[in-house]
C-alpha positions, 0 to 999 in steps of 0.5 A: 637783203639784196645788192642795192637794198641793205637792212635800211634801204639804199645808202651810200656816198652821194654822187658815188654809190647813190646818184641822181640817176639811181634815185630816178630809177628807184622812183620809176621802178617803185612806182611801176611795181606799185602801180601795176594794177593800173591805178595811179600810185601815190607816193609821199616823199620827205627828207632830212637836212643834207645838202644832197636831199633836194637833188635826190628828191627831184630825181625820185619825183621825176622817176615816179612821174614818168610812169604816171604816179602822184607825188606828195612832197612834205619837205624836211621831216623825221623818218617816223613822220613819213610813216604816219603821213603815208598812212594818213594820206592813204598813199601806196608808199612813203620815201625817206631821203636820209642816211640817218646817223651818218655824216652828210656825205652819205645819203639814203633812200628808204621806202615804207609801204602803205601801212608805214612798214618797210617794204617786204624783201620780195618787193625790194627784190623786184625793184632791184631786178628792174634796175639791175637787169635794166628792164623796160617799164611802161611809161605813162603820162598824167603824173602829178606832184604837189606840196602838202600844207603843214605836213608836220601837223599829221605827225605831231597830232598823232604822237601827242595821243601817246601821252596825257597832260603837259610838261609844265615845270620841266626844263629840257635840253633838246639836241636835234643833230642839225637834222630832220627835227630841227624845225618842229621840236622846239615849238612842239615841246614848248606847246606841251608846257616844257621850258626848252633849250635847243642845240643842234638846230641850225642845219647848213646842209653839211653839219648834220650829226657833226659833233652833236645829236645822239652820236655825239653827246658831249655838248648835250651833257655840258648844256644839261649841267649848265642849264640845270635841266631835268633831262636832255634829249638827243635825236639823230639826223632823221630823228628815229632815235633818241638818247637821253642825258640825266640831270647829273650828266650821265648818259641814258642809253637805249637799254636804260630807256627801254627798261624805264618805258618797259616798266611803265608799260608793264605797270599800265598793262600795255606791255604785251606779253610782258616782253621787250624785244632787243638785239643781242648787243643789249646789255644783260643788265636790261634782262636783270632789271626787267626780270625784277618787275616780271618782264623778259627780253627776247633777243634778235640779230643786230638791226631794227629790221629784225627787232620789228619782224620779231615784234610783229611775229610775236605780237609785242609792243616794245622793242629797240636797240642800245643806240636809242632806236625804239619801236613803240608799235602801239603808236608807230610802225618804225623807230621814233625819237620824238615819240620816245622823248614824249614817253620819257618826259611823261614818265619823269613828270609822273615820278617822285625820282629824278632822271639820275635815280630812274636811270640807275634802276638798271645796272650796266654790267661790264663787257669784255671783248677778246678777238680770236684769230681764225682763218676766214674759212673757219669762222663758223666752226665754233658753232659745231665744236663740241668742246667749245660749246660745252665750255660756253655752257659751263660759263653761262651756268656759272654766271647763273643768269648774272652774265652771258657769253656772246660769240660772233664772227667778224663780218670783215676780218678773220676774227671770231669775237668773244664778248662776255658780260658779268659783274666782275671785270677781272674775272670776265677778262680771264674767262674771255681770254681763255675762250678765245684761246680755245677757239684759236686752238680748236679752229686754227689760228694763223 
């Protein structure tokens, strides 16, 4: 992770951290590096519905054209669609203009390589160094740009292969967050036979993620209950996430979705190594539920980048985050909200149980969070403290796989966060408080 590039591309408030000038430089530097072997680099560019998208698209395009690149414009489409189209078009890279679940004031620029994976750190660093060091690039003529006809077909035809049959007889409420999926979701799911009620499908450039989508589920809950729907589905602004609402108006979060899809893949023999890759923030209830059917979880640091790295390294097929960012690596190379929705609907169709009953196959364990106040310079001391580590081990042994301790330093404050999960909330509160006090005592409260 560099100065410009975070874990999910370059992101910031449009006009401040992310300007059209920076977009031009990112396009130019990216094309210069990918075209270094003298061939004409080919880029696919797509975006979400933010008002700043077109200006950034124009600047990126001009940057790529300045070094002789080819630009294929696909307009407003989900992030995972850009990954698919990049592969289908045999492009050198895909670029997504989106700030995902953030408010409209933000925007971002994210690169995929020719296989649809995020760029390596090495290439991102090379792009950064050209920009930050103000290095000259070799300008070339001959750049071209064109619009791709019916670009959504490449994506929708691809993800449709992940399921069999149709969804006739199923009533679904879909919330597109006034974002990238707004123009394609209704026809797609209706084409598969579902009765679809749409919300969050009237973008105005400024209402993306505003009181709707996967970050704000109240409206979805109301409509599911009002319509008597079998299930509700909510995407975020760039539709790489999906959360759900059961028929009784209860949230089905990313952990519960991974439990359901993991179980189904296990039964079909498609869950590679019977393992699901999750982050340390996933609830221990997911571990317990998957263990019941002979599966296990591997945990990574927070961020889909780390989930994907672990999946590729270990050869796993399912991973994701509590936020609903699921990666189904047999079908796509990045989080894919509409693909996740397809898998959920197929699962619900094939079961004799309703969405509420299926969701309850995983019990969400209570979580207690207590902050230990320590000096910024000592936020990592607990890792080497024998007494603290001994007490953590004792607590985890006491829970016997039915609870866990997660301790991590705050990235922005002089705090060490003590999070404990388990069945008994009052007991958890007592233990978490005791551990936090031990850390303060040993590592210097102030």
